[in-house]
Residue, then its C-alpha position, 0 to 999 in steps of 0.5 A: x193171771x192164768x192158772x199154772x199149766x200142768x207141766x213136768x220139768x225134765x232134764x234135757x240133753x244133746x238130743x234136745x237141741x232141735x227143741x231148744x232151737x225151735x223155742x228160739x225160732x218161735x221167740x224171734x217170730x213172736x218178737x218180729x211180729x211185734x216189731x221188736x227186732x233189737x233184741x235178737x234180730x229178725x233172722x231165725x236162730x236156726x238160720x245162723x250156723x254160730x247160733x245153731x252150734x251154740x244151742x248144741x253146746x247148751x243142750x249138751x252141757x248138762x244144764x238143759x231142763x225142759x218144761x213139757x206138757x204132762x199129757x204130751x211130753x213131746x210138747x215143749x212149753x219152755x226151757x232153761x239152761x243153767x250153768x256158768x255166767x257168760x264171759x260178757x258179764x262181770x264175774x260173780x262175787x260168790x258161788x252161784x248158778x247162772x240162768x244162761x237161757x230161759x225161753x217160753x213157747x209162744x203158745x204157753x205164754x202167760x201160763x206160768x212156764x217161766x215161773x216154774x222154770x225159775x223155781x226149778x233153777x232156785x231149787x237146783x241152786x239150793x241143792x248145790x249149796x250156792x249163794x245166789x242165782x243170777x241171770x241177765x237179759x236184754x235191757x232195751x225193753x224195761x219190761x224184761x228186767x221188770x219181769x225178773x224182778x217180779x220173780x224175786x230177782x234184784x237188778x245189780x248191774x248192766x253191761x253192753x256187748x256190741x251195742x246190745x244193752x244187758x241187765x244183770x239180776x240176782x236172787x240171793x239164796 
């Protein structure tokens, strides 16, 4: 495993919607290059007006945090959006904070960006005094839920939205 990168976690806002959108487009490009179009398709996020609008809502929600290079704060290594569970997953059985979005830039893969963002989410959840941190992910590739399990989450359920299989994972605090 590569040593953790020199990152700073900074609060994002509405002005950072283009940065978040670029991370989505980067992730889709990476997945398409590997023939993995089942998760988000092959069309860039930025080409779909409803997705662009959703990214704007997430960016303005107050829950956006960016992982940026300490030596270049304009270099976005990843992002996390924290908030409430989406309506497509079963509601929580206790107070929680939800990881709505977690993305790592292709150039930063394998450098501990996702781990740093999850650590930030856990610290935020503890500061808020909630009982758990939950996340969902695409269950079409077993490696994705397994990645969250390596970060300390436990798989607790699943759901399907229009044929898209999702896994629900929790980390109790």
